[in-house]
C-alpha positions in Angstrom: -35.3 -1.7 -20.9 -34.7 0.9 -23.7 -31.6 0.7 -25.9 -30.6 3.0 -28.8 -28.1 1.5 -31.2 -26.3 4.1 -33.4 -29.6 5.9 -34.1 -29.8 8.8 -36.5 -32.7 11.0 -37.6 -32.0 12.9 -40.8 -34.7 14.9 -42.6 -35.1 15.3 -46.4 -33.7 18.8 -46.3 -30.5 17.5 -44.8 -31.2 18.5 -41.2 -29.7 16.1 -38.7 -31.8 16.1 -35.5 -30.0 13.1 -33.9 -26.8 11.6 -35.0 -25.2 8.2 -34.1 -27.0 8.0 -30.7 -26.2 5.0 -28.6 -27.9 5.0 -25.2 -29.2 2.5 -22.7 -31.9 3.1 -20.0 -32.1 0.5 -17.3 -35.4 -1.0 -16.2 -37.0 1.2 -13.5 -34.6 4.1 -14.2 -35.6 7.7 -14.7 -33.4 9.4 -17.3 -33.8 13.1 -18.0 -32.9 14.4 -21.5 -31.9 18.0 -21.1 -30.6 20.6 -23.5 -31.6 23.8 -25.5 -34.4 23.9 -28.0 -33.6 22.1 -31.2 -30.9 19.8 -29.8 -32.7 16.6 -30.5 -34.0 15.5 -27.1 -37.7 15.5 -28.1 -36.9 13.7 -31.3 -35.1 11.1 -29.3 -38.1 10.5 -27.1 -40.6 10.4 -30.0 -38.6 7.8 -31.8 -39.3 5.4 -28.9 -43.0 5.4 -29.6 -42.5 5.8 -33.4 -44.1 9.2 -33.6 -40.9 9.9 -35.5 -39.2 7.1 -37.4 -35.4 6.9 -37.3 -33.4 7.2 -40.5 -30.9 4.5 -39.4 -30.0 2.4 -36.3 -32.2 0.3 -34.0 -34.3 1.0 -30.9 -35.1 -1.9 -28.6 -37.6 -1.9 -25.8 -37.4 -4.9 -23.5 -35.1 -6.6 -26.0 -37.6 -6.2 -28.9 -36.8 -4.1 -32.0 -39.7 -1.6 -32.2 -39.4 -1.4 -36.0 -41.3 -4.7 -36.1 -44.1 -3.6 -33.8 -47.3 -1.9 -35.3 -47.1 1.8 -34.1 -50.5 2.0 -32.6 -50.0 -1.2 -30.6 -46.6 0.1 -29.5 -48.0 3.4 -28.2 -50.6 1.6 -26.2 -47.8 -0.2 -24.4 -46.3 3.1 -23.3 -47.4 6.1 -21.2 -47.1 9.5 -22.9 -47.3 12.8 -21.1 -46.9 16.1 -22.9 -46.8 19.8 -21.7 -50.4 20.7 -22.5 -51.7 17.3 -21.3 -53.8 16.7 -24.4 -57.0 15.9 -22.5 -60.2 15.6 -24.4 -62.3 18.7 -23.4 -65.6 16.9 -24.0 -64.8 14.0 -21.7 -64.9 13.9 -17.9 -61.7 13.5 -15.9 -62.6 9.9 -15.1 -63.2 9.1 -18.8 -60.0 10.9 -19.8 -58.0 8.8 -17.3 -59.6 5.6 -18.7 -58.8 6.4 -22.3 -56.1 3.7 -23.0 -58.0 0.9 -21.0 -61.0 1.8 -23.1 -59.0 1.4 -26.3 -57.6 -1.9 -25.1 -61.2 -3.2 -24.6 -61.3 -3.4 -20.8 -64.8 -3.8 -19.4 -66.3 -0.5 -18.3 -66.4 -1.4 -14.6 -62.7 -2.4 -14.6 -61.5 0.7 -16.5 -63.5 3.1 -14.3 -62.1 1.4 -11.2 -58.6 1.7 -12.5 -59.2 5.4 -13.3 -60.4 6.1 -9.8 -57.4 4.3 -8.4 -55.0 6.4 -10.5 -56.7 9.7 -9.7 -56.4 8.9 -6.0 -52.7 8.0 -6.6 -51.9 11.4 -8.1 -53.7 13.2 -5.3 -57.1 13.9 -7.0 -60.1 12.6 -5.1 -62.2 10.8 -7.7 -65.4 11.6 -5.9 -64.6 15.3 -6.2 -62.8 15.5 -9.6 -64.0 12.4 -11.5 -67.1 14.1 -13.0 -65.4 17.4 -13.8 -64.2 18.5 -17.2 -60.7 19.6 -18.0 -61.7 23.3 -18.2 -62.9 23.1 -14.6 -59.4 22.2 -13.4 -56.3 24.2 -12.7 -53.2 23.8 -14.8 -51.5 21.6 -12.1 -54.6 19.5 -11.8 -54.8 18.9 -15.5 -51.1 17.8 -15.5 -52.0 15.3 -12.7 -54.8 13.9 -14.8 -52.3 13.6 -17.7 -49.9 11.6 -15.6 -52.8 9.4 -14.3 -54.0 8.7 -17.9 -50.4 7.7 -18.9 -50.3 5.2 -16.1 -53.8 3.8 -16.5 -52.8 0.6 -18.4 -49.8 0.1 -16.1 -47.2 0.5 -18.9 -43.6 -0.4 -18.2 -42.3 2.7 -20.1 -43.3 6.3 -19.5 -42.4 9.0 -22.0 -42.7 12.6 -20.6 -42.2 15.6 -22.9 -41.8 18.9 -20.8 -44.8 17.7 -18.7 -44.5 20.5 -16.1 -43.3 23.3 -18.3 -46.7 25.1 -18.6 -47.4 25.7 -15.0 -46.0 28.4 -12.6 -42.8 27.6 -10.6 -44.6 26.9 -7.3 -47.0 24.4 -8.9 -44.2 22.9 -10.9 -42.1 22.2 -7.8 -45.1 20.5 -6.2 -45.7 18.4 -9.3 -42.1 17.3 -9.3 -42.3 16.3 -5.7 -45.4 14.3 -6.3 -43.9 12.6 -9.4 -40.8 11.6 -7.4 -43.2 10.1 -4.8 -45.0 8.2 -7.5 -41.8 6.9 -9.1 -40.5 5.7 -5.8 -43.6 3.4 -5.6 -44.0 2.5 -9.2 -40.4 2.2 -10.5 -41.4 2.9 -14.2 -38.7 3.2 -16.9 -39.0 6.9 -17.7 -37.6 9.2 -20.4 -38.2 12.7 -19.3 -37.5 15.6 -21.6 -36.8 19.1 -20.2 -34.8 22.2 -21.0 -34.4 23.0 -17.3 -31.2 21.7 -15.8 -32.5 22.1 -12.2 -35.5 19.9 -13.1 -33.2 17.4 -14.8 -31.0 17.3 -11.7 -33.8 17.0 -9.3 -35.7 14.2 -11.1 -33.1 12.1 -13.0 -31.3 9.0 -11.8 -29.0 9.9 -14.8 -28.9 12.9 -17.1 -28.2 13.0 -20.8 -27.0 16.5 -21.6 -27.6 17.2 -25.3 -25.5 19.3 -27.6 -26.5 19.6 -31.3 -28.0 16.2 -32.1 -25.7 14.2 -29.8 -25.1 13.6 -26.1 -22.3 15.5 -24.6 -22.4 13.8 -21.2 -24.5 10.9 -19.7 -24.1 10.4 -16.0 -25.5 10.8 -12.6 -26.6 14.3 -11.7 -23.9 14.8 -9.1 -21.2 13.8 -11.6 -22.6 16.1 -14.3 -22.6 19.0 -11.8 -19.3 18.2 -10.1 -17.3 17.0 -13.1 -18.7 18.4 -16.4 -17.3 16.4 -19.3 -16.7 19.4 -21.6 -16.7 23.2 -21.6 -20.1 23.0 -23.3 -21.6 21.0 -20.4 -20.0 23.3 -17.8 -21.5 26.3 -19.6 -24.9 24.6 -19.9 -25.2 23.6 -16.3 -24.1 27.0 -15.2 -21.5 28.7 -13.0 -23.7 28.0 -10.0 -23.5 24.2 -10.5 -22.0 23.9 -7.0 -25.3 25.3 -5.6 -27.3 23.1 -7.9 -25.3 20.1 -6.6 -26.8 20.8 -3.1 -30.1 19.4 -4.4 -28.6 16.0 -5.2 -26.3 15.6 -2.2 -28.0 13.8 0.7 -27.3 14.4 4.4 -25.3 11.4 5.7 -24.4 10.4 9.3 -20.8 11.4 8.8 -21.8 15.0 8.0 -23.2 15.6 11.5 -21.9 16.9 14.7 -23.0 15.3 18.0 -23.7 18.0 20.5 -24.5 17.1 24.2 -28.0 16.0 24.8 -30.2 16.4 27.9 -33.7 15.3 28.8 -36.7 17.4 29.8 -36.7 15.7 33.2 -33.0 16.5 33.9 -32.2 19.0 36.6 -30.5 22.2 35.3 -27.3 21.6 37.3 -26.9 18.2 35.7 -27.5 19.7 32.2 -24.9 22.5 33.0 -22.3 19.9 34.0 -22.9 17.9 30.8 -22.5 21.0 28.6 -19.4 22.2 30.5 -17.8 18.7 30.0 -18.4 19.0 26.3 -17.3 22.6 26.1 -20.7 23.5 24.5 -22.8 26.6 24.9 -26.0 24.7 24.1 -27.5 21.2 24.2 -30.2 19.4 22.3 -33.2 18.5 24.5 -34.9 15.1 24.1 -38.1 14.0 25.7 -38.5 10.8 27.8 -38.8 8.7 24.7 -35.5 10.1 23.3 -37.3 12.1 20.6 -36.4 15.6 19.7 -38.0 18.4 21.7 -35.8 21.4 21.3 -32.7 23.0 22.7 -31.4 24.9 25.8 -28.5 27.3 26.2 -25.8 27.0 28.8 -26.5 30.6 30.0 -30.0 29.6 31.0 -29.1 26.4 32.8 -26.3 28.1 34.7 -28.5 30.9 36.0 -31.7 29.0 36.9 -33.0 26.2 39.1 -35.4 23.4 38.4 -35.6 21.1 35.4 -34.8 21.5 31.7 -38.5 21.2 30.9 -39.1 24.7 32.3 -36.5 26.4 30.1 -36.1 24.4 26.9 -37.1 26.0 23.6 -38.9 24.1 20.9 -36.9 23.2 17.8 -38.6 23.7 14.5 -35.5 23.5 12.2 -35.1 19.8 11.6 -35.0 17.3 8.7 -34.9 13.6 8.2 -31.6 11.9 7.4 -31.1 11.6 3.7 -32.7 15.0 2.9 -30.7 17.1 0.4 -28.2 19.7 1.4 -30.4 22.2 -0.5 -33.3 21.4 1.9 -31.0 21.8 4.8 -29.7 25.2 3.6 -33.3 26.3 2.9 -34.4 25.2 6.4 -31.6 27.1 8.0 -32.6 30.3 6.1 -36.3 29.8 6.8 -35.8 29.5 10.5 -32.8 31.8 10.8 -31.0 28.9 12.4 -27.3 28.4 13.0 -27.9 24.6 12.8 -30.6 22.1 12.1 -31.4 18.8 13.9 -31.4 15.6 11.8 -33.6 12.6 12.6 -33.6 9.0 11.6 -37.2 8.2 11.9 -38.0 9.6 15.3 -34.5 9.2 16.6 -32.2 12.2 16.9 -28.8 11.5 15.3 -27.0 14.8 15.2 -27.0 18.4 13.9 -25.9 19.9 10.7 -24.1 23.3 10.8 -23.2 25.6 7.9 -19.5 24.5 8.1 -20.5 20.8 8.1 -22.8 21.5 5.2 -20.0 23.0 3.2 -17.7 20.1 4.1 -20.3 17.6 3.0 -20.6 19.3 -0.4 -16.8 19.3 -0.8 -16.5 15.6 0.2 -19.3 14.8 -2.3 -17.4 16.5 -5.2 -14.1 15.0 -4.2 -15.6 11.5 -3.8 -17.0 11.6 -7.3 -13.8 12.9 -8.8 -11.8 10.0 -7.1 -14.6 7.4 -7.5 -14.7 6.6 -3.8 -17.2 6.9 -1.0 -17.7 10.2 0.8 -16.5 8.6 4.1 -13.1 7.9 2.4 -12.5 11.6 1.7 -10.3 13.7 4.0 -10.6 17.4 3.4 -7.7 19.8 3.6 -8.4 23.2 5.2 -6.5 26.3 6.0 -6.3 25.3 9.6 -4.9 21.8 8.8 -2.4 22.9 6.1 
């Protein structure tokens, strides 16, 4: 969808902001451009909508050389979101959202309907927020309006320049989550500029790590974290890149243990025999529909009579299959749990323990290094060596 062919931006004083850049962004892909201030990432993005003109090279969007497109027309084809949102203070939220459709000459009824649709999509009730003005919104709400405005004319390309950088960390994380939800539905082609490697890792399908005016590494987040291409990249992503990699490593079925399961209606003696046969000191408790209820310990079932239902404890530490290892680790800490249950929809599929979490991370790193699937990796350990 977006292709840079040997693009350079050189200023009259001799400063080279971007040099010999060749980069391709696939349709529907979210690429994060990350690096320190002054490295050329924002210049790269602004050359796509011709806010900055390249000195040499070509930029193509959907196969068309943008040098031959009138700049204003080009910008109306693309969504653009900046850190301070750039909302018009004298216009309502609804009118701000409808800015580009208005410029494109859409009928009033159609553009206002589109604005309401987009506000609802970004989590702002148009009946509540539509008639408000930007100064009546929080920072996070203004950023949501900025995203809605950028999407109003349904552009295939979305350019985002530090869009969540001006809000506090809690709001920022929430906005990132909401944007990932939107992207999973809309599949826009996105260039996303950030200086925050954790944001780049969390959001990007691929990451372009910038040095001074050039890309040092362009790859999937897990690869950038697990196999930095140079000492510069390793230093930029940080010594804790293993921890950062937790956020881009999903829980897979092969990562899970399968403890014994019992049902609420089971008698305790039956549950005790099942745990004894498995050599386990606890079992996962399912209800009559085989959905997760909680857990019960061997000590309880061995010393009591009746059914599991009278002695089972509720299980709050659980996650859906495919959640990140970071989410799993956080859930363990939040609930002070030695393991978490993992569900596929409503179906219980296994548990993730700290040792299994560590093994999953190691397999992920080794799999990337060897370019194989995680299931093909056999880990060596002190016990097995």
